[in-house]
MIFIBA-781136 format. One record per residue (C-alpha): x, y, z. Coordinates in steps of 0.001 Angstrom, whole numbers, padded with zeros to 6 digits, always signed. Layout:
REM residues N
XYZ;...
//
This chain:
REM residues 445
+000303+009834-018827;-003249+009694-017795;-003989+006278-019362;-000982+005059-017268;-002034+006700-013790;-005760+005652-014204;-004243+001540-014358;-002043+001831-011784;-004555+003302-009463;-007420+000612-010140;-005172-002079-010802;-004035-001382-007339;-007634-000998-006004;-009011-003972-007886;-005645-006835-006833;-006144-005854-003470;-009934-006014-003090;-009920-009533-004528;-006843-010561-002647;-009201-009885+000821;-011187-012270-000621;-008641-014643-001679;-006801-015243+001604;-009617-015476+003496;-011371-018053+001240;-008058-019587+001405;-007568-019554+005358;-010733-020843+005318;-010182-023927+003432;-012504-022858+000637;-010881-023567-003071;-010210-020594-005341;-010284-021686-008900;-009651-018492-010715;-008257-015146-009354;-008860-012535-011890;-007718-008848-012571;-010646-007747-014894;-013322-009133-016655;-014083-011182-019965;-011424-013083-022421;-008172-013745-020780;-005320-011857-021632;-002683-013721-019571;-003056-016714-017288;-000971-018949-014900;-002232-021856-012949;-000802-022554-009368;-002119-025192-007898;-006009-025613-008528;-006234-021401-009044;-005634-019848-012574;-004370-016582-012266;-005332-014408-014933;-005899-011328-016239;-008442-010523-018726;-009313-008108-020821;-011875-005296-019223;-010227-003752-016654;-013297-002004-014953;-013333-004633-011721;-012007-008460-010797;-013075-011910-009424;-012355-014678-007302;-014142-017677-008382;-014479-020039-005497;-015757-023926-005169;-019513-023933-004845;-019848-020465-005045;-023077-020660-007061;-025376-022042-005168;-026753-024634-008157;-022866-025483-008779;-023281-029417-008726;-019740-030120-010020;-017579-032874-008026;-015638-029938-006595;-018599-028474-005596;-019749-031782-003422;-016784-031595-000902;-018469-030340+002239;-014810-029357+003242;-013793-026804-000084;-017001-025603-001043;-018229-022063-000427;-021650-022507-000496;-021671-025610+002318;-019532-023540+004943;-021393-022014+007507;-023588-018610+007348;-020072-016587+009400;-017748-017891+007698;-018921-016892+004032;-019891-013510+005811;-015947-013285+006294;-015073-013666+003336;-017082-011680+001453;-016204-009208+003813;-012887-008948+003634;-012475-007253-000089;-014137-003992+001073;-012299-004465+004946;-009061-005000+002837;-009906-001609+000923;-010264-000018+003975;-006813-001188+005556;-004687+000268+002148;-005182+003887+003106;-004721+003245+006835;-001419+001593+005620;-000958+004255+003365;-001336+007185+005447;+000668+005870+007918;+003540+004873+005624;+002937+008495+004779;+002726+010023+008296;+006020+007986+009225;+008263+008682+006425;+007719+012348+004772;+004953+013649+007886;+002008+015035+008547;+001098+018383+007166;+000275+021201+008858;+000155+025526+008408;+001524+027592+011166;-000361+029804+012596;+000324+032548+010455;-002522+034966+009366;-003176+036621+005714;-004598+039517+005476;-008011+039616+007477;-011537+039701+005461;-012828+043505+005796;-015273+044182+008784;-014195+040866+010303;-013228+040563+013887;-010139+040150+012784;-009615+043206+010891;-011584+044907+013833;-008789+043861+015923;-005944+045660+013836;-004317+041817+012825;-002043+042289+009923;-001029+039470+007292;+002245+037738+008489;+001062+037969+012047;+001315+035078+013945;-000974+033522+016653;+001261+032199+019290;-001231+031533+021946;-004854+030823+022263;-006354+031501+025781;-003221+031500+027243;-002463+027655+025877;+000753+027688+022965;-000201+026384+019838;+001623+025256+017223;-000799+024932+014023;-003648+026569+011955;-006186+023394+012744;-006192+024739+016519;-007627+028174+015789;-010266+026625+013674;-010774+024174+015970;-011198+026209+019577;-013108+028545+017150;-015830+026174+016307;-016378+025098+020152;-016266+028184+021131;-020196+028553+020240;-019764+032665+019893;-017496+033472+022776;-014937+035729+022705;-011736+034388+022512;-007917+035770+023656;-005083+035564+020854;-001546+036148+021891;+000154+037414+018754;+003907+038367+018021;+004522+040956+015150;+007848+042187+014440;+009438+040438+017073;+006490+042227+020043;+003672+040069+021615;+000403+041580+022665;-003276+040027+023039;-005902+040766+020898;-009697+039774+021976;-012209+038280+019172;-015450+038081+018975;-016409+035302+016454;-019320+036122+014143;-021608+033677+012533;-021458+033374+009291;-023639+031698+006529;-020831+029335+004096;-021658+026167+002106;-019784+022350+003323;-017891+020356+001328;-021597+019023-000290;-022804+021978-001202;-024965+022142+001622;-025142+025511+003565;-024559+025482+006571;-023481+028200+009688;-020290+028335+011461;-018210+030081+013685;-015704+032881+011688;-013010+035479+013011;-012443+036160+008958;-009354+034418+008960;-007397+032062+006892;-003437+031198+006845;-000897+033460+004476;-000216+031448+001308;+002276+033562-000690;+001746+034039-004488;+003652+030569-005326;+001602+028277-008315;+001560+025188-006883;-000973+023402-009701;-001594+024162-013561;-004801+022869-014532;-004153+021077-018367;-006021+022466-021155;-007248+025852-018884;-006329+029636-019125;-002851+029530-017709;-001709+026565-019173;-002533+027843-022653;-000278+031415-021166;+002657+029398-020059;+002393+029616-016738;+004128+026511-014828;+003839+025396-011420;+006816+027024-009071;+006211+030587-011040;+005622+033315-007857;+003100+036084-009513;+004360+039258-008299;+001555+041853-009803;-001740+042043-011230;-002186+044859-014044;+001114+046839-011926;-000822+046287-008785;+001286+044360-006460;+000203+041131-004423;+001758+039204-001652;-000887+036392-000879;-002847+034093-002629;-006030+035330-001039;-005533+038538-002674;-004320+037254-006020;-007508+034917-006515;-009799+037435-005334;-008760+039908-008058;-009103+036901-010431;-012377+036222-009308;-013614+039478-010186;-012456+039491-013249;-014267+037018-015641;-013909+038136-019076;-011601+040688-018667;-007824+040520-019500;-005828+040637-016694;-001526+041578-016935;+000158+039228-014323;+003975+039799-013640;+005429+036458-012882;+008890+035475-011358;+010925+032395-012705;+014161+031455-012045;+014966+034713-011397;+013575+036018-014598;+010900+038595-014431;+008082+038538-017328;+004483+039906-018310;+001626+037534-019076;-002160+038796-020263;-005106+036206-019630;-008653+036694-019774;-010044+034314-017145;-012844+032144-017830;-016642+033111-016542;-017306+029856-014479;-020667+030230-012342;-020328+028958-009013;-022588+028515-005439;-021676+030977-003318;-023578+031894+000208;-025689+034336-001623;-026224+031543-004371;-025207+031182-008233;-022546+033765-008820;-020316+033910-011709;-016344+034173-011086;-013265+034323-013076;-010821+031490-012949;-007609+030768-014531;-007260+026927-013337;-004130+027465-011078;-003402+026219-007633;-001442+027409-004636;+002133+026060-003762;+001429+023955-000654;+002886+026205+002552;+002443+023826+004998;+004925+022135+007031;+005330+018417+007761;+005959+016663+011321;+007263+013088+010916;+005152+010774+013540;+006998+007669+015391;+005463+004449+013795;+002872+004479+016633;+001503+007475+016627;+001121+007665+011940;-000602+004832+012439;-003080+006259+014972;-002848+009097+012206;-003922+006828+009435;-006722+005106+011318;-007981+008496+012130;-007680+010193+008852;-009081+006732+006601;-012376+007115+009791;-012909+010736+009026;-012993+010386+005209;-015007+007241+005584;-017457+009126+007240;-017337+012003+004859;-017754+009959+002211;-020697+007939+003598;-022290+011027+004534;-022310+011956+001001;-023962+008714-000463;-026524+009315+002096;-027029+013412+000834;-027409+011880-002856;-029775+009456-002127;-031686+012285-000464;-031456+014438-003427;-029579+016593-001269;-026246+016401-003880;-026540+016931-007901;-026391+013458-009085;-024099+015451-011856;-021477+014932-009201;-021267+011124-009793;-018323+010411-012025;-016917+006897-013619;-013637+006040-014969;-012971+008921-017080;-012969+011194-014293;-011327+008698-012383;-008467+009178-015007;-008268+012722-015530;-008162+012729-011774;-005715+010533-011612;-003319+012146-014356;-003784+015639-012522;-002693+013908-009105;+000127+011855-010477;+002152+015350-011548;+001950+016828-007900;+003866+013928-006783;+003546+010490-005032;+002311+012025-002272;-000749+013211-003949;-001102+009901-005562;-000989+007813-003040;-003380+010164-001431;-005849+009771-003888;-006082+006041-004138;-006200+005612-000925;-009540+007856-001238;-010913+005722-004292;-010161+003070-001695;-012327+003756+000924;-015106+005123-001999;-014752+001279-003773;-015244-000458-000211;-018172+001581+000311;-019768+001475-002730;-019437-002243-002746;-021212-002158+000843;-023997-001406-000532;-026839-003641-000077;-027450-004595-003489;-027168-007553-005307;-024264-008123-006937;-021905-006141-004897;-020622-007563-001488;-023348-006007+000646;-025984-007861-001432;-024355-010967-000517;-023734-009977+003120;-028148-008807+002953;-028364-012962+002178;-026310-014013+005074;-028134-012192+007136;-031595-013342+005657;-030034-016843+005844;-028796-015732+009432;-032200-014857+010570;-034181-017458+008830;-032438-020400+009437;-032285-021485+006173;-030889-019650+002622;-032737-017364+000393;-034047-019543-002720;-032106-020191-006046;-034766-018743-007596;-035327-015448-005598;-031659-014955-005602;-031543-014715-009490;-034029-012261-009837;-032245-010479-006987;-029034-010994-009024;-030602-009836-011909;-032332-006721-010422;-028747-005674-008978;-027453-005826-012209;-029797-003530-013804;-028938-001155-011141;-025673-001349-011580;-025051-001291-015307;-027655+001718-015274;-025480+003514-012800;-022532+002683-015045;-023849+004027-017884;-025045+007358-015916;-021703+007743-014699;-020150+007647-018344;-022905+010197-019730;-021917+012516-016702;-018235+011731-017633;-018462+012119-021404;-020502+015841-020683;-017651+017260-017843;-014932+016725-020657;-017082+018011-023407;-017805+020926-021163;-013351+021336-020465;-012089+024597-022272;
//
């Protein structure tokens, strides 16, 4: 399943990328000799018109072979100025080159558009879990299950509205209208500034009330090969107690397991109306927290989604898809920048093995998770291809920009040298990614 999921994901991404080049080349009057999924020896192929459509042996990429694509090509077809890539204007060539990455950016827009229109856009209700001890929420007397009905007198329906207002408050006290057991009351809370780590592991300060959305103790994800799977836990199981002490929400469950690295914990589990006990020993794991590196216990489970979904009309879904794709693109670009600045460890770089592992995990969570993962990888591929490295689309665009500025193309010899350097860089990156993948795989339990 893992290998099949990886092949499907990579196949979709490669096909969409090369299709972008192919369609714009055809529309621009450039002849296309080959359209290949994969590199190396041909496995199967069929010729339609002048184009041969191929499935090749190495499934780590693909290519579109155009007439006159190589500046040194002296074939009879390349001499045809009307259909030769190298004889087209700089603008036309740039459009053909840019079409591949743009196709990969269009794919996630289409995916999110379909998901938001058919399945719905997920969101959490503004129902609070157990407030952190000593936090503004705890001091105000908020309890698990309280529902925030309004914020500063404005009715809210989603948890994200609380988060947005909180970060925009700059520490200004906020009035929350809360419903508890059918009664409504107001709570005035002054946000506190706390240090946390962003998704890149960088320390940052945010405004905080000590609140988080309420999550039940129903298991959604069981990681393959981890403690929970070995103990027989399944997705859909509900954990009722830890070592005889009842638990009602995920935060309480997670804190207890995190605080027990290497110590056996007895779980009381409910499955299909039946209760039974399972003893697990959380695996000691080092992770970076606000106070630095710390050791916590993990058993390899994640909470079941407690979110609701709202179907959007086609136009609203399209706008939400564009927004989601833009937000993810910005995050990925920031990640590349931080990687170059050495603010993110290069050990986070992954290759095909990591992609295969992640694809195998997300396919078990359902089609929406699988499609979202495909969309995220598609954005990664688009941005990676736009890097100004020779042999990548970004490198070809750089040559086109230099030609436009100089009024003449870069010499063939200089382009060949740049291509060789770019190939060395790309191969080196792939080897490093494989190295990380292998050691990450060996480190798995």
